[in-house]
C-alpha positions in Angstrom: 9.1 -2.6 -3.2 7.8 -1.0 -6.5 5.0 -3.6 -6.6 4.1 -3.0 -3.0 3.9 0.8 -3.5 1.9 0.4 -6.7 -0.6 -2.1 -5.1 -1.0 -0.6 -1.6 0.3 2.9 -1.9 3.4 4.6 -0.6 4.0 4.5 3.1 3.5 7.9 4.8 6.5 10.2 5.0 6.8 9.8 8.8 7.2 6.0 8.4 9.8 6.5 5.6 11.6 9.1 7.8 12.1 6.5 10.5 13.0 3.6 8.2 16.4 2.1 8.4 16.6 1.2 4.7 14.4 3.9 3.3 17.3 5.4 1.2 17.9 2.1 -0.5 14.4 2.3 -2.2 13.4 6.0 -1.9 14.9 9.4 -2.7 14.3 12.3 -0.4 13.0 15.6 -2.0 13.9 18.4 0.4 11.8 21.0 -1.5 8.5 19.4 -0.3 9.9 17.1 2.4 8.7 14.0 0.7 10.0 10.7 -0.5 9.8 9.2 -4.0 10.4 5.7 -5.1 13.8 5.5 -6.8 13.8 4.9 -10.5 17.4 3.7 -10.6 16.9 0.4 -8.9 17.7 -2.6 -11.1 15.2 -5.4 -10.8 16.3 -9.0 -11.3 12.8 -10.5 -10.9 11.1 -12.6 -13.5 9.4 -10.8 -16.3 5.6 -11.3 -16.4 2.3 -9.7 -16.8 1.2 -7.2 -14.3 -2.3 -8.3 -13.5 -3.3 -5.9 -10.7 -2.9 -2.2 -10.3 -4.8 -2.3 -6.9 -6.6 -4.8 -4.8 -9.9 -3.4 -6.0 -9.1 -4.7 -9.5 -10.0 -8.1 -8.2 -13.6 -6.9 -7.6 -14.0 -6.1 -11.3 -11.9 -8.8 -12.8 -13.8 -11.8 -11.5 -17.5 -12.4 -12.6 -19.3 -13.5 -9.4 -22.8 -13.8 -8.2 -24.3 -11.1 -6.0 -23.7 -13.0 -2.7 -20.2 -14.1 -3.6 -19.5 -10.6 -4.9 -20.4 -9.1 -1.5 -18.1 -11.7 0.2 -15.3 -10.8 -2.2 -15.9 -7.1 -1.5 -15.6 -7.6 2.2 -12.5 -9.8 1.8 -10.7 -7.1 -0.3 -11.7 -4.5 2.3 -10.2 -6.6 5.0 -7.0 -7.2 3.1 -6.5 -3.5 2.4 -6.9 -2.8 6.1 -4.5 -5.6 7.1 -1.9 -4.5 4.5 -2.0 -0.7 5.2 1.6 0.6 4.9 1.0 2.9 8.0 1.2 0.7 11.1 -0.8 3.3 13.1 -3.7 3.1 10.6 -3.5 -0.7 10.1 -6.3 -2.8 11.5 -5.7 -4.3 15.0 -6.3 -8.0 15.7 -9.3 -7.0 17.9 -10.8 -4.9 15.0 -10.1 -7.7 12.6 -12.2 -10.1 14.6 -15.1 -7.6 14.3 -14.6 -7.1 10.5 -17.6 -7.9 8.3 -15.8 -10.6 6.4 -15.3 -12.6 9.5 -18.7 -11.8 11.2 -21.2 -11.6 8.4 -22.4 -15.2 7.7 -25.3 -13.8 5.6 -23.2 -11.5 3.4 -24.9 -8.2 4.6 -23.7 -5.1 2.9 -20.9 -3.1 4.4 -21.6 0.5 5.2 -19.6 1.9 2.3 -17.3 1.0 -0.6 -13.7 0.3 0.2 -11.5 3.4 0.2 -8.9 3.5 -2.6 -5.4 3.1 -1.5 -2.8 5.8 -2.1 -1.3 3.9 -5.1 -4.5 3.6 -7.1 -5.1 5.5 -10.2 -8.4 7.2 -9.6 -9.2 7.3 -13.3 -8.8 3.5 -13.4 -11.1 3.1 -10.5 -13.8 5.3 -12.1 -13.5 3.3 -15.3 -13.9 0.0 -13.4 -16.9 1.4 -11.5 -18.5 2.5 -14.8 -17.9 -1.0 -16.3 -19.5 -2.6 -13.2 -22.6 -0.3 -13.6 -22.8 -1.3 -17.3 -22.7 -5.0 -16.3 -25.4 -4.4 -13.7 -27.7 -2.7 -16.2 -27.1 -5.5 -18.8 -28.0 -8.0 -16.1 -31.1 -6.0 -15.2 -32.2 -5.8 -18.8 -31.6 -9.6 -19.2 -33.8 -10.2 -16.2 -36.6 -8.0 -17.6 -36.4 -9.8 -20.9 -36.7 -13.2 -19.3 -39.8 -12.0 -17.4 -41.4 -10.8 -20.6 -40.7 -14.2 -22.3 -42.3 -16.1 -19.4 -45.3 -13.8 -19.5 -45.7 -14.3 -23.2 -45.9 -18.1 -22.8 
């Protein structure tokens, strides 16, 4: 449950209020009528490296070409909509069939960047975007240098 909350964000309070096993994983805070993931749960899973803090980390972890990057971007956006912890906000099968990942054969740009999920650390996302911009400017500089080299010949 901890990994799900960290990767996708915590389900909304109204969903947790209705959950049959919510109290096994969450503690209720009456002060602000909210739920918090319990700290006292013992985990018996395998130890390993935590590779992702959010699904958007995949976008910045894999070096891909522009067209493949756009496809990956649309795929991550689709996954986030399918895995939304709030069933009322989750994408419907009809909406899914209209999603850009399934309909865009040419990899056209989506209208906006994917929204961060509730569990994402916004500082981490900003840092990843800054890294992406740096890579884009390095790629742009490399392209200009190769043009200069061709013109010099």
